[in-house]
N, CA, C, O and the ligand as a Tripos MOL2 file, in Angstrom:
@<TRIPOS>MOLECULE
protein
  309   307    78     0     0
PROTEIN
NO_CHARGES

@<TRIPOS>ATOM
      1 N         -28.1220   43.4540   61.3470 N.3       1 MET1
      2 CA        -28.2130   42.9320   59.9420 C.3       1 MET1
      3 C         -28.8130   44.0390   59.0120 C.2       1 MET1
      4 O         -30.0280   44.2120   58.9160 O.2       1 MET1
      5 N         -27.9890   44.6910   58.4120 N.am      2 THR2
      6 CA        -28.4980   45.7900   57.4290 C.3       2 THR2
      7 C         -27.9290   45.4530   56.1150 C.2       2 THR2
      8 O         -26.7640   45.1040   55.9250 O.2       2 THR2
      9 N         -28.8930   45.5910   55.1790 N.am      3 SER3
     10 CA        -28.4610   45.2760   53.7780 C.3       3 SER3
     11 C         -28.8880   46.6240   52.9880 C.2       3 SER3
     12 O         -30.0720   46.9380   52.8710 O.2       3 SER3
     13 N         -27.8530   47.3740   52.4700 N.am      4 LYS4
     14 CA        -28.2210   48.5130   51.7370 C.3       4 LYS4
     15 C         -28.1120   48.3520   50.1850 C.2       4 LYS4
     16 O         -28.0920   49.3010   49.4020 O.2       4 LYS4
     17 N         -28.0430   47.0380   49.8410 N.am      5 LYS5
     18 CA        -27.8880   46.6680   48.4360 C.3       5 LYS5
     19 C         -29.1410   47.0940   47.7180 C.2       5 LYS5
     20 O         -30.2690   46.7140   48.0320 O.2       5 LYS5
     21 N         -28.8540   47.9130   46.7270 N.am      6 LYS6
     22 CA        -29.9990   48.4050   45.8660 C.3       6 LYS6
     23 C         -30.1850   47.2750   44.8250 C.2       6 LYS6
     24 O         -29.3100   47.0670   43.9840 O.2       6 LYS6
     25 N         -31.2230   46.6100   44.8750 N.am      7 GLN7
     26 CA        -31.5100   45.6190   43.9270 C.3       7 GLN7
     27 C         -32.9070   45.8430   43.2240 C.2       7 GLN7
     28 O         -33.6390   46.7980   43.4830 O.2       7 GLN7
     29 N         -33.1920   44.8520   42.3060 N.am      8 THR8
     30 CA        -34.4890   44.9940   41.6430 C.3       8 THR8
     31 C         -35.6660   45.0520   42.5440 C.2       8 THR8
     32 O         -36.7300   45.5260   42.1460 O.2       8 THR8
     33 N         -35.5100   44.5730   43.7780 N.am      9 VAL9
     34 CA        -36.6370   44.4940   44.6270 C.3       9 VAL9
     35 C         -37.2430   45.8690   44.9060 C.2       9 VAL9
     36 O         -38.3770   45.9790   45.3720 O.2       9 VAL9
     37 N         -36.4920   46.8810   44.6220 N.am     10 GLY10
     38 CA        -36.9410   48.2120   44.9590 C.3      10 GLY10
     39 C         -38.4050   48.5820   44.3490 C.2      10 GLY10
     40 O         -39.1490   49.4080   44.8790 O.2      10 GLY10
     41 N         -38.6930   47.9200   43.2630 N.am     11 ARG11
     42 CA        -39.9240   48.2770   42.6310 C.3      11 ARG11
     43 C         -41.0480   47.6410   43.2960 C.2      11 ARG11
     44 O         -42.1860   48.0170   43.0160 O.2      11 ARG11
     45 N         -40.8500   46.7050   44.1610 N.am     12 TYR12
     46 CA        -41.9780   46.1750   44.8870 C.3      12 TYR12
     47 C         -42.5480   47.0820   45.8820 C.2      12 TYR12
     48 O         -43.6670   46.8510   46.3410 O.2      12 TYR12
     49 N         -41.8270   48.1500   46.2690 N.am     13 GLY13
     50 CA        -42.3370   49.1480   47.2250 C.3      13 GLY13
     51 C         -42.1960   48.6520   48.6220 C.2      13 GLY13
     52 O         -41.7700   47.5370   48.9230 O.2      13 GLY13
     53 N         -42.5830   49.5610   49.4340 N.am     14 PRO14
     54 CA        -42.4030   49.2860   50.8900 C.3      14 PRO14
     55 C         -43.4630   48.4410   51.5930 C.2      14 PRO14
     56 O         -43.3980   48.2220   52.8020 O.2      14 PRO14
     57 N         -44.4410   47.9710   50.8150 N.am     15 ARG15
     58 CA        -45.5080   47.2460   51.4670 C.3      15 ARG15
     59 C         -44.9850   45.8970   51.8280 C.2      15 ARG15
     60 O         -45.5230   45.2520   52.7270 O.2      15 ARG15
     61 N         -43.9310   45.4320   51.1480 N.am     16 TYR16
     62 CA        -43.4180   44.1190   51.4770 C.3      16 TYR16
     63 C         -42.3630   44.2230   52.5530 C.2      16 TYR16
     64 O         -41.6530   45.2270   52.6070 O.2      16 TYR16
     65 N         -42.2350   43.2710   53.3780 N.am     17 GLY17
     66 CA        -41.2980   43.3980   54.5270 C.3      17 GLY17
     67 C         -39.9600   43.0890   53.9830 C.2      17 GLY17
     68 O         -39.7900   42.6810   52.8340 O.2      17 GLY17
     69 N         -38.9500   43.3080   54.8990 N.am     18 ARG18
     70 CA        -37.4980   43.2090   54.5100 C.3      18 ARG18
     71 C         -37.3770   41.7130   54.2740 C.2      18 ARG18
     72 O         -36.6910   41.3730   53.3100 O.2      18 ARG18
     73 N         -37.8940   40.8610   54.9470 N.am     19 ARG19
     74 CA        -37.6530   39.3750   54.8260 C.3      19 ARG19
     75 C         -38.2230   38.9610   53.4130 C.2      19 ARG19
     76 O         -37.5870   38.1670   52.7200 O.2      19 ARG19
     77 N         -39.3390   39.4600   53.0110 N.am     20 THR20
     78 CA        -39.8910   39.1790   51.6690 C.3      20 THR20
     79 C         -39.0260   39.6370   50.5740 C.2      20 THR20
     80 O         -38.7860   38.9590   49.5750 O.2      20 THR20
     81 N         -38.5620   40.8280   50.8030 N.am     21 LYS21
     82 CA        -37.6780   41.4190   49.8240 C.3      21 LYS21
     83 C         -36.4120   40.4700   49.5430 C.2      21 LYS21
     84 O         -35.9570   40.1810   48.4360 O.2      21 LYS21
     85 N         -35.9680   40.0710   50.7470 N.am     22 LYS22
     86 CA        -34.7580   39.2660   50.6760 C.3      22 LYS22
     87 C         -35.1090   37.9330   49.8560 C.2      22 LYS22
     88 O         -34.3120   37.4470   49.0530 O.2      22 LYS22
     89 N         -36.2780   37.4250   50.1080 N.am     23 ILE23
     90 CA        -36.6330   36.1020   49.3620 C.3      23 ILE23
     91 C         -36.7850   36.4760   47.9720 C.2      23 ILE23
     92 O         -36.2700   35.7230   47.1450 O.2      23 ILE23
     93 N         -37.4080   37.5180   47.5630 N.am     24 ILE24
     94 CA        -37.6450   37.9350   46.2070 C.3      24 ILE24
     95 C         -36.2820   38.1660   45.5480 C.2      24 ILE24
     96 O         -36.0900   37.7790   44.3950 O.2      24 ILE24
     97 N         -35.3470   38.7790   46.2470 N.am     25 ALA25
     98 CA        -34.1180   39.1030   45.6650 C.3      25 ALA25
     99 C         -33.3520   37.8160   45.3080 C.2      25 ALA25
    100 O         -32.7440   37.7040   44.2430 O.2      25 ALA25
    101 N         -33.4100   36.7980   46.2930 N.am     26 ALA26
    102 CA        -32.9210   35.5500   46.0360 C.3      26 ALA26
    103 C         -33.4850   34.8530   44.8060 C.2      26 ALA26
    104 O         -32.7460   34.2400   44.0360 O.2      26 ALA26
    105 N         -34.8090   34.9520   44.6240 N.am     27 ILE27
    106 CA        -35.5010   34.3750   43.5620 C.3      27 ILE27
    107 C         -35.1110   34.9370   42.2470 C.2      27 ILE27
    108 O         -34.8820   34.2180   41.2740 O.2      27 ILE27
    109 N         -35.0330   36.2940   42.2290 N.am     28 GLU28
    110 CA        -34.7510   37.0110   40.9570 C.3      28 GLU28
    111 C         -33.3430   36.7140   40.5410 C.2      28 GLU28
    112 O         -33.0220   36.6550   39.3540 O.2      28 GLU28
    113 N         -32.4770   36.5220   41.5650 N.am     29 GLU29
    114 CA        -31.1150   36.3740   41.2890 C.3      29 GLU29
    115 C         -30.9730   34.9500   40.4840 C.2      29 GLU29
    116 O         -30.1480   34.7670   39.5890 O.2      29 GLU29
    117 N         -31.8580   34.0300   40.9240 N.am     30 LYS30
    118 CA        -31.8610   32.6870   40.2670 C.3      30 LYS30
    119 C         -32.5370   32.8140   38.8420 C.2      30 LYS30
    120 O         -32.1290   32.1490   37.8910 O.2      30 LYS30
    121 N         -33.5430   33.6610   38.7490 N.am     31 GLN31
    122 CA        -34.3250   33.8380   37.5430 C.3      31 GLN31
    123 C         -33.3930   34.3590   36.4200 C.2      31 GLN31
    124 O         -33.6760   34.1730   35.2360 O.2      31 GLN31
    125 N         -32.2480   35.0320   36.8250 N.am     32 LYS32
    126 CA        -31.3300   35.5890   35.7520 C.3      32 LYS32
    127 C         -30.7650   34.3600   35.0850 C.2      32 LYS32
    128 O         -30.5020   34.3580   33.8820 O.2      32 LYS32
    129 N         -30.5860   33.3580   35.8340 N.am     33 GLN33
    130 CA        -29.9590   32.0790   35.2010 C.3      33 GLN33
    131 C         -30.9590   31.4850   34.3530 C.2      33 GLN33
    132 O         -32.1610   31.6250   34.5760 O.2      33 GLN33
    133 N         -30.4270   30.7270   33.2410 N.am     34 LYS34
    134 CA        -31.3460   30.1470   32.3990 C.3      34 LYS34
    135 C         -31.7200   28.8360   33.1240 C.2      34 LYS34
    136 O         -30.9560   28.2260   33.8720 O.2      34 LYS34
    137 N         -32.9820   28.4730   32.8180 N.am     35 GLN35
    138 CA        -33.6090   27.3580   33.2790 C.3      35 GLN35
    139 C         -33.4190   26.2150   32.3840 C.2      35 GLN35
    140 O         -33.3450   26.3850   31.1670 O.2      35 GLN35
    141 N         -33.3320   25.0200   32.9450 N.am     36 ILE36
    142 CA        -33.1660   23.8180   32.0830 C.3      36 ILE36
    143 C         -34.5000   23.2390   31.7160 C.2      36 ILE36
    144 O         -35.3370   23.0330   32.5960 O.2      36 ILE36
    145 N         -34.7170   22.9900   30.5550 N.am     37 CYS37
    146 CA        -36.0800   22.3810   30.0460 C.3      37 CYS37
    147 C         -36.0480   20.9110   30.4450 C.2      37 CYS37
    148 O         -35.1140   20.1800   30.1180 O.2      37 CYS37
    149 N         -37.0710   20.5060   31.1460 N.am     38 PRO38
    150 CA        -37.0820   19.1250   31.7450 C.3      38 PRO38
    151 C         -37.4230   18.1470   30.6160 C.2      38 PRO38
    152 O         -37.4900   16.9490   30.8880 O.2      38 PRO38
    153 N         -37.6300   18.5500   29.4430 N.am     39 TYR39
    154 CA        -37.9020   17.5910   28.3390 C.3      39 TYR39
    155 C         -36.7290   17.4270   27.5100 C.2      39 TYR39
    156 O         -36.3440   16.2830   27.2650 O.2      39 TYR39
    157 N         -36.0780   18.4890   27.0200 N.am     40 CYS40
    158 CA        -34.8520   18.3460   26.1770 C.3      40 CYS40
    159 C         -33.6710   18.6130   26.9820 C.2      40 CYS40
    160 O         -32.5770   18.4030   26.4590 O.2      40 CYS40
    161 N         -33.7250   19.0300   28.1350 N.am     41 GLU41
    162 CA        -32.6690   19.2840   29.0200 C.3      41 GLU41
    163 C         -31.5890   20.3410   28.5340 C.2      41 GLU41
    164 O         -30.3990   20.2550   28.8340 O.2      41 GLU41
    165 N         -32.1120   21.3100   27.7810 N.am     42 ARG42
    166 CA        -31.3260   22.3320   27.2880 C.3      42 ARG42
    167 C         -31.7250   23.5780   28.0070 C.2      42 ARG42
    168 O         -32.8500   23.7450   28.4770 O.2      42 ARG42
    169 N         -30.7740   24.4250   28.0700 N.am     43 HIS43
    170 CA        -30.9080   25.7890   28.7490 C.3      43 HIS43
    171 C         -31.6630   26.7870   27.8860 C.2      43 HIS43
    172 O         -31.2400   27.9070   27.5980 O.2      43 HIS43
    173 N         -32.8060   26.2770   27.5090 N.am     44 THR44
    174 CA        -33.6520   27.2590   26.6320 C.3      44 THR44
    175 C         -34.9930   27.5110   27.2160 C.2      44 THR44
    176 O         -35.8770   27.9340   26.4700 O.2      44 THR44
    177 N         -35.2290   27.3040   28.4320 N.am     45 LEU45
    178 CA        -36.4410   27.3900   29.1210 C.3      45 LEU45
    179 C         -36.6610   28.8300   29.4750 C.2      45 LEU45
    180 O         -35.8280   29.4630   30.1240 O.2      45 LEU45
    181 N         -37.8940   29.3930   29.0040 N.am     46 LYS46
    182 CA        -38.1630   30.7980   29.3250 C.3      46 LYS46
    183 C         -39.4660   30.8870   30.1000 C.2      46 LYS46
    184 O         -40.3810   30.1040   29.8440 O.2      46 LYS46
    185 N         -39.5640   31.7060   30.9290 N.am     47 ARG47
    186 CA        -40.8260   31.9390   31.7370 C.3      47 ARG47
    187 C         -41.7320   32.8130   30.9080 C.2      47 ARG47
    188 O         -41.3680   33.9600   30.6490 O.2      47 ARG47
    189 N         -42.8560   32.3640   30.4860 N.am     48 VAL48
    190 CA        -43.7950   33.1410   29.7520 C.3      48 VAL48
    191 C         -44.5170   34.1650   30.6000 C.2      48 VAL48
    192 O         -44.5650   35.3660   30.3340 O.2      48 VAL48
    193 N         -45.0780   33.5730   31.6570 N.am     49 CYS49
    194 CA        -45.5850   34.4250   32.7900 C.3      49 CYS49
    195 C         -45.6060   33.5130   33.8920 C.2      49 CYS49
    196 O         -45.1710   32.3670   33.7740 O.2      49 CYS49
    197 N         -46.1560   34.0230   35.1080 N.am     50 ALA50
    198 CA        -46.1470   33.2490   36.4000 C.3      50 ALA50
    199 C         -46.6370   31.9290   36.1860 C.2      50 ALA50
    200 O         -47.8270   31.8080   35.8950 O.2      50 ALA50
    201 N         -45.8810   30.8730   36.2870 N.am     51 GLY51
    202 CA        -46.3550   29.4590   36.2270 C.3      51 GLY51
    203 C         -46.3820   28.8490   34.9750 C.2      51 GLY51
    204 O         -46.6980   27.6670   34.8430 O.2      51 GLY51
    205 N         -46.0160   29.7050   33.8780 N.am     52 ILE52
    206 CA        -46.1440   29.0680   32.4200 C.3      52 ILE52
    207 C         -44.6600   29.2140   31.9810 C.2      52 ILE52
    208 O         -44.0030   30.2540   32.0310 O.2      52 ILE52
    209 N         -44.2490   28.0120   31.5460 N.am     53 TRP53
    210 CA        -42.7870   27.9090   30.9570 C.3      53 TRP53
    211 C         -42.8070   27.4990   29.5190 C.2      53 TRP53
    212 O         -43.6300   26.6740   29.1240 O.2      53 TRP53
    213 N         -41.9350   28.0450   28.7300 N.am     54 LYS54
    214 CA        -41.8430   27.5620   27.4280 C.3      54 LYS54
    215 C         -40.3880   27.3200   27.0160 C.2      54 LYS54
    216 O         -39.4700   28.0950   27.2820 O.2      54 LYS54
    217 N         -40.2640   26.1490   26.3280 N.am     55 CYS55
    218 CA        -38.8440   25.8770   25.7800 C.3      55 CYS55
    219 C         -38.7610   26.4300   24.4090 C.2      55 CYS55
    220 O         -39.6800   26.2430   23.6110 O.2      55 CYS55
    221 N         -37.7680   27.0590   24.1220 N.am     56 LYS56
    222 CA        -37.4230   27.5870   22.7530 C.3      56 LYS56
    223 C         -36.9240   26.3990   21.8660 C.2      56 LYS56
    224 O         -37.0140   26.4260   20.6380 O.2      56 LYS56
    225 N         -36.4700   25.5080   22.4650 N.am     57 LYS57
    226 CA        -35.8100   24.4150   21.6520 C.3      57 LYS57
    227 C         -36.7420   23.4630   21.0870 C.2      57 LYS57
    228 O         -36.8240   23.2390   19.8790 O.2      57 LYS57
    229 N         -37.5700   22.8050   22.1460 N.am     58 CYS58
    230 CA        -38.5260   21.7710   21.6340 C.3      58 CYS58
    231 C         -40.0220   22.4150   21.6800 C.2      58 CYS58
    232 O         -41.0110   21.7250   21.4290 O.2      58 CYS58
    233 N         -40.0930   23.5960   21.9740 N.am     59 GLY59
    234 CA        -41.4150   24.2940   21.8560 C.3      59 GLY59
    235 C         -42.4140   23.8490   22.8550 C.2      59 GLY59
    236 O         -43.5870   24.1990   22.7250 O.2      59 GLY59
    237 N         -42.0290   23.0900   23.8610 N.am     60 VAL60
    238 CA        -42.9970   22.5760   24.8510 C.3      60 VAL60
    239 C         -43.3310   23.8210   25.7710 C.2      60 VAL60
    240 O         -42.4850   24.6380   26.1350 O.2      60 VAL60
    241 N         -44.6890   23.8600   26.1020 N.am     61 LYS61
    242 CA        -45.2300   24.7760   27.0540 C.3      61 LYS61
    243 C         -45.9210   24.0800   28.2470 C.2      61 LYS61
    244 O         -46.7740   23.2140   28.0480 O.2      61 LYS61
    245 N         -45.5890   24.4210   29.3560 N.am     62 PHE62
    246 CA        -46.0430   23.6780   30.4660 C.3      62 PHE62
    247 C         -46.2570   24.6210   31.6470 C.2      62 PHE62
    248 O         -45.7790   25.7550   31.6740 O.2      62 PHE62
    249 N         -47.0170   24.0830   32.6430 N.am     63 ALA63
    250 CA        -47.2080   24.8610   33.8970 C.3      63 ALA63
    251 C         -46.2440   24.3680   34.8760 C.2      63 ALA63
    252 O         -45.9780   23.1670   34.9380 O.2      63 ALA63
    253 N         -45.7150   25.2220   35.6350 N.am     64 GLY64
    254 CA        -44.7630   24.8960   36.6190 C.3      64 GLY64
    255 C         -44.8030   25.7880   37.8460 C.2      64 GLY64
    256 O         -45.8300   26.3770   38.1800 O.2      64 GLY64
    257 N         -43.7200   25.8660   38.4700 N.am     65 GLY65
    258 CA        -43.7120   26.8440   39.6520 C.3      65 GLY65
    259 C         -43.8690   28.2320   39.1200 C.2      65 GLY65
    260 O         -43.5700   28.4470   37.9450 O.2      65 GLY65
    261 N         -44.3170   29.2000   39.8930 N.am     66 ALA66
    262 CA        -44.4810   30.5250   39.4280 C.3      66 ALA66
    263 C         -43.1800   31.1520   39.0280 C.2      66 ALA66
    264 O         -43.1310   32.0420   38.1790 O.2      66 ALA66
    265 N         -42.0510   30.6450   39.6920 N.am     67 TYR67
    266 CA        -40.7350   31.4140   39.4360 C.3      67 TYR67
    267 C         -39.7120   30.3530   38.9580 C.2      67 TYR67
    268 O         -38.6430   30.7150   38.4670 O.2      67 TYR67
    269 N         -39.9990   29.1810   39.0830 N.am     68 PHE68
    270 CA        -39.0080   28.2110   38.5690 C.3      68 PHE68
    271 C         -39.9470   27.0450   37.9250 C.2      68 PHE68
    272 O         -41.0730   26.7820   38.3470 O.2      68 PHE68
    273 N         -39.3330   26.4150   36.8810 N.am     69 PRO69
    274 CA        -39.9870   25.3440   36.2790 C.3      69 PRO69
    275 C         -40.6450   24.2740   37.1010 C.2      69 PRO69
    276 O         -41.7480   23.7600   36.9160 O.2      69 PRO69
    277 N         -39.7130   24.0200   38.0990 N.am     70 ARG70
    278 CA        -40.2290   23.0830   39.2120 C.3      70 ARG70
    279 C         -40.3070   23.8150   40.5620 C.2      70 ARG70
    280 O         -39.3590   24.3660   41.1230 O.2      70 ARG70
    281 N         -41.4500   23.7470   40.9580 N.am     71 SER71
    282 CA        -41.6320   24.4300   42.2800 C.3      71 SER71
    283 C         -41.0370   23.8130   43.5020 C.2      71 SER71
    284 O         -41.7540   23.3380   44.3840 O.2      71 SER71
    285 N         -39.6760   23.8150   43.5660 N.am     72 ASN72
    286 CA        -39.0410   23.2700   44.6480 C.3      72 ASN72
    287 C         -38.3600   24.4390   45.5640 C.2      72 ASN72
    288 O         -37.5540   24.2020   46.4640 O.2      72 ASN72
    289 N         -38.7680   25.6080   45.2260 N.am     73 ILE73
    290 CA        -38.1770   26.6350   46.0280 C.3      73 ILE73
    291 C         -38.5400   26.6570   47.4530 C.2      73 ILE73
    292 O         -37.8320   27.2350   48.2780 O.2      73 ILE73
    293 N         -39.6840   26.0080   47.7800 N.am     74 ALA74
    294 CA        -40.2440   26.0610   49.1040 C.3      74 ALA74
    295 C         -39.3130   25.1970   49.9650 C.2      74 ALA74
    296 O         -39.3160   25.3820   51.1820 O.2      74 ALA74
    297 N         -38.5270   24.2770   49.4260 N.am     75 LYS75
    298 CA        -37.6350   23.4500   50.2940 C.3      75 LYS75
    299 C         -36.3760   24.3260   50.6260 C.2      75 LYS75
    300 O         -35.5110   23.8790   51.3780 O.2      75 LYS75
    301 N         -36.2690   25.6100   50.0500 N.am     76 GLY76
    302 CA        -35.1460   26.2670   50.5290 C.3      76 GLY76
    303 C         -33.9340   25.9900   49.7810 C.2      76 GLY76
    304 O         -33.3320   24.9350   49.9830 O.2      76 GLY76
    305 N         -33.5270   26.8310   48.9460 N.am     77 GLU77
    306 CA        -32.3100   26.7760   48.1920 C.3      77 GLU77
    307 C         -32.0380   25.4760   47.5540 C.2      77 GLU77
    308 O         -31.0180   25.3200   46.8820 O.2      77 GLU77
    309 ZN        -37.0650   21.6870   25.7220 Zn       78 ZN78
@<TRIPOS>BOND
     1     1     2 1
     2     2     3 1
     3     3     4 2
     4     3     5 am
     5     5     6 1
     6     6     7 1
     7     7     8 2
     8     7     9 am
     9     9    10 1
    10    10    11 1
    11    11    12 2
    12    11    13 am
    13    13    14 1
    14    14    15 1
    15    15    16 2
    16    15    17 am
    17    17    18 1
    18    18    19 1
    19    19    20 2
    20    19    21 am
    21    21    22 1
    22    22    23 1
    23    23    24 2
    24    23    25 am
    25    25    26 1
    26    26    27 1
    27    27    28 2
    28    27    29 am
    29    29    30 1
    30    30    31 1
    31    31    32 2
    32    31    33 am
    33    33    34 1
    34    34    35 1
    35    35    36 2
    36    35    37 am
    37    37    38 1
    38    38    39 1
    39    39    40 2
    40    39    41 am
    41    41    42 1
    42    42    43 1
    43    43    44 2
    44    43    45 am
    45    45    46 1
    46    46    47 1
    47    47    48 2
    48    47    49 am
    49    49    50 1
    50    50    51 1
    51    51    52 2
    52    51    53 am
    53    53    54 1
    54    54    55 1
    55    55    56 2
    56    55    57 am
    57    57    58 1
    58    58    59 1
    59    59    60 2
    60    59    61 am
    61    61    62 1
    62    62    63 1
    63    63    64 2
    64    63    65 am
    65    65    66 1
    66    66    67 1
    67    67    68 2
    68    67    69 am
    69    69    70 1
    70    70    71 1
    71    71    72 2
    72    71    73 am
    73    73    74 1
    74    74    75 1
    75    75    76 2
    76    75    77 am
    77    77    78 1
    78    78    79 1
    79    79    80 2
    80    79    81 am
    81    81    82 1
    82    82    83 1
    83    83    84 2
    84    83    85 am
    85    85    86 1
    86    86    87 1
    87    87    88 2
    88    87    89 am
    89    89    90 1
    90    90    91 1
    91    91    92 2
    92    91    93 am
    93    93    94 1
    94    94    95 1
    95    95    96 2
    96    95    97 am
    97    97    98 1
    98    98    99 1
    99    99   100 2
   100    99   101 am
   101   101   102 1
   102   102   103 1
   103   103   104 2
   104   103   105 am
   105   105   106 1
   106   106   107 1
   107   107   108 2
   108   107   109 am
   109   109   110 1
   110   110   111 1
   111   111   112 2
   112   111   113 am
   113   113   114 1
   114   114   115 1
   115   115   116 2
   116   115   117 am
   117   117   118 1
   118   118   119 1
   119   119   120 2
   120   119   121 am
   121   121   122 1
   122   122   123 1
   123   123   124 2
   124   123   125 am
   125   125   126 1
   126   126   127 1
   127   127   128 2
   128   127   129 am
   129   129   130 1
   130   130   131 1
   131   131   132 2
   132   131   133 am
   133   133   134 1
   134   134   135 1
   135   135   136 2
   136   135   137 am
   137   137   138 1
   138   138   139 1
   139   139   140 2
   140   139   141 am
   141   141   142 1
   142   142   143 1
   143   143   144 2
   144   143   145 am
   145   145   146 1
   146   146   147 1
   147   147   148 2
   148   147   149 am
   149   149   150 1
   150   150   151 1
   151   151   152 2
   152   151   153 am
   153   153   154 1
   154   154   155 1
   155   155   156 2
   156   155   157 am
   157   157   158 1
   158   158   159 1
   159   159   160 2
   160   159   161 am
   161   161   162 1
   162   162   163 1
   163   163   164 2
   164   163   165 am
   165   165   166 1
   166   166   167 1
   167   167   168 2
   168   167   169 am
   169   169   170 1
   170   170   171 1
   171   171   172 2
   172   171   173 am
   173   173   174 1
   174   174   175 1
   175   175   176 2
   176   175   177 am
   177   177   178 1
   178   178   179 1
   179   179   180 2
   180   179   181 am
   181   181   182 1
   182   182   183 1
   183   183   184 2
   184   183   185 am
   185   185   186 1
   186   186   187 1
   187   187   188 2
   188   187   189 am
   189   189   190 1
   190   190   191 1
   191   191   192 2
   192   191   193 am
   193   193   194 1
   194   194   195 1
   195   195   196 2
   196   195   197 am
   197   197   198 1
   198   198   199 1
   199   199   200 2
   200   199   201 am
   201   201   202 1
   202   202   203 1
   203   203   204 2
   204   203   205 am
   205   205   206 1
   206   206   207 1
   207   207   208 2
   208   207   209 am
   209   209   210 1
   210   210   211 1
   211   211   212 2
   212   211   213 am
   213   213   214 1
   214   214   215 1
   215   215   216 2
   216   215   217 am
   217   217   218 1
   218   218   219 1
   219   219   220 2
   220   219   221 am
   221   221   222 1
   222   222   223 1
   223   223   224 2
   224   223   225 am
   225   225   226 1
   226   226   227 1
   227   227   228 2
   228   227   229 am
   229   229   230 1
   230   230   231 1
   231   231   232 2
   232   231   233 am
   233   233   234 1
   234   234   235 1
   235   235   236 2
   236   235   237 am
   237   237   238 1
   238   238   239 1
   239   239   240 2
   240   239   241 am
   241   241   242 1
   242   242   243 1
   243   243   244 2
   244   243   245 am
   245   245   246 1
   246   246   247 1
   247   247   248 2
   248   247   249 am
   249   249   250 1
   250   250   251 1
   251   251   252 2
   252   251   253 am
   253   253   254 1
   254   254   255 1
   255   255   256 2
   256   255   257 am
   257   257   258 1
   258   258   259 1
   259   259   260 2
   260   259   261 am
   261   261   262 1
   262   262   263 1
   263   263   264 2
   264   263   265 am
   265   265   266 1
   266   266   267 1
   267   267   268 2
   268   267   269 am
   269   269   270 1
   270   270   271 1
   271   271   272 2
   272   271   273 am
   273   273   274 1
   274   274   275 1
   275   275   276 2
   276   275   277 am
   277   277   278 1
   278   278   279 1
   279   279   280 2
   280   279   281 am
   281   281   282 1
   282   282   283 1
   283   283   284 2
   284   283   285 am
   285   285   286 1
   286   286   287 1
   287   287   288 2
   288   287   289 am
   289   289   290 1
   290   290   291 1
   291   291   292 2
   292   291   293 am
   293   293   294 1
   294   294   295 1
   295   295   296 2
   296   295   297 am
   297   297   298 1
   298   298   299 1
   299   299   300 2
   300   299   301 am
   301   301   302 1
   302   302   303 1
   303   303   304 2
   304   303   305 am
   305   305   306 1
   306   306   307 1
   307   307   308 2
@<TRIPOS>SUBSTRUCTURE
     1 MET1         2 RESIDUE 1 A MET
     2 THR2         6 RESIDUE 1 A THR
     3 SER3        10 RESIDUE 1 A SER
     4 LYS4        14 RESIDUE 1 A LYS
     5 LYS5        18 RESIDUE 1 A LYS
     6 LYS6        22 RESIDUE 1 A LYS
     7 GLN7        26 RESIDUE 1 A GLN
     8 THR8        30 RESIDUE 1 A THR
     9 VAL9        34 RESIDUE 1 A VAL
    10 GLY10       38 RESIDUE 1 A GLY
    11 ARG11       42 RESIDUE 1 A ARG
    12 TYR12       46 RESIDUE 1 A TYR
    13 GLY13       50 RESIDUE 1 A GLY
    14 PRO14       54 RESIDUE 1 A PRO
    15 ARG15       58 RESIDUE 1 A ARG
    16 TYR16       62 RESIDUE 1 A TYR
    17 GLY17       66 RESIDUE 1 A GLY
    18 ARG18       70 RESIDUE 1 A ARG
    19 ARG19       74 RESIDUE 1 A ARG
    20 THR20       78 RESIDUE 1 A THR
    21 LYS21       82 RESIDUE 1 A LYS
    22 LYS22       86 RESIDUE 1 A LYS
    23 ILE23       90 RESIDUE 1 A ILE
    24 ILE24       94 RESIDUE 1 A ILE
    25 ALA25       98 RESIDUE 1 A ALA
    26 ALA26      102 RESIDUE 1 A ALA
    27 ILE27      106 RESIDUE 1 A ILE
    28 GLU28      110 RESIDUE 1 A GLU
    29 GLU29      114 RESIDUE 1 A GLU
    30 LYS30      118 RESIDUE 1 A LYS
    31 GLN31      122 RESIDUE 1 A GLN
    32 LYS32      126 RESIDUE 1 A LYS
    33 GLN33      130 RESIDUE 1 A GLN
    34 LYS34      134 RESIDUE 1 A LYS
    35 GLN35      138 RESIDUE 1 A GLN
    36 ILE36      142 RESIDUE 1 A ILE
    37 CYS37      146 RESIDUE 1 A CYS
    38 PRO38      150 RESIDUE 1 A PRO
    39 TYR39      154 RESIDUE 1 A TYR
    40 CYS40      158 RESIDUE 1 A CYS
    41 GLU41      162 RESIDUE 1 A GLU
    42 ARG42      166 RESIDUE 1 A ARG
    43 HIS43      170 RESIDUE 1 A HIS
    44 THR44      174 RESIDUE 1 A THR
    45 LEU45      178 RESIDUE 1 A LEU
    46 LYS46      182 RESIDUE 1 A LYS
    47 ARG47      186 RESIDUE 1 A ARG
    48 VAL48      190 RESIDUE 1 A VAL
    49 CYS49      194 RESIDUE 1 A CYS
    50 ALA50      198 RESIDUE 1 A ALA
    51 GLY51      202 RESIDUE 1 A GLY
    52 ILE52      206 RESIDUE 1 A ILE
    53 TRP53      210 RESIDUE 1 A TRP
    54 LYS54      214 RESIDUE 1 A LYS
    55 CYS55      218 RESIDUE 1 A CYS
    56 LYS56      222 RESIDUE 1 A LYS
    57 LYS57      226 RESIDUE 1 A LYS
    58 CYS58      230 RESIDUE 1 A CYS
    59 GLY59      234 RESIDUE 1 A GLY
    60 VAL60      238 RESIDUE 1 A VAL
    61 LYS61      242 RESIDUE 1 A LYS
    62 PHE62      246 RESIDUE 1 A PHE
    63 ALA63      250 RESIDUE 1 A ALA
    64 GLY64      254 RESIDUE 1 A GLY
    65 GLY65      258 RESIDUE 1 A GLY
    66 ALA66      262 RESIDUE 1 A ALA
    67 TYR67      266 RESIDUE 1 A TYR
    68 PHE68      270 RESIDUE 1 A PHE
    69 PRO69      274 RESIDUE 1 A PRO
    70 ARG70      278 RESIDUE 1 A ARG
    71 SER71      282 RESIDUE 1 A SER
    72 ASN72      286 RESIDUE 1 A ASN
    73 ILE73      290 RESIDUE 1 A ILE
    74 ALA74      294 RESIDUE 1 A ALA
    75 LYS75      298 RESIDUE 1 A LYS
    76 GLY76      302 RESIDUE 1 A GLY
    77 GLU77      306 RESIDUE 1 A GLU
    78 ZN78       309 GROUP 0 **** ****
C-alpha cells in the first residue's frame, strides 16, 4: 500500500505517521467543502480557528469540533 500523492499533509513533517497523514488528508479534503451552519442551514460556515466556527450569514459563533462544526468525525466518515 503505497501512496505517493503529494497533498497538503506534507507540511506536517515526518513526525506524523503515515496513518495520521492519511487521516489528516481525509479531514482536509472535507474541510475544503463548505460547512453547513446548524442555525440557518446555509453553506456559510467558516472555521475561525480550531473548534471555533462562525457563520457569515447569521453571524453566530460557536464552539464545535476542531475540524468540523459537529465533532462526528470520530465515528468514521
Ligand atoms: Zn448561520
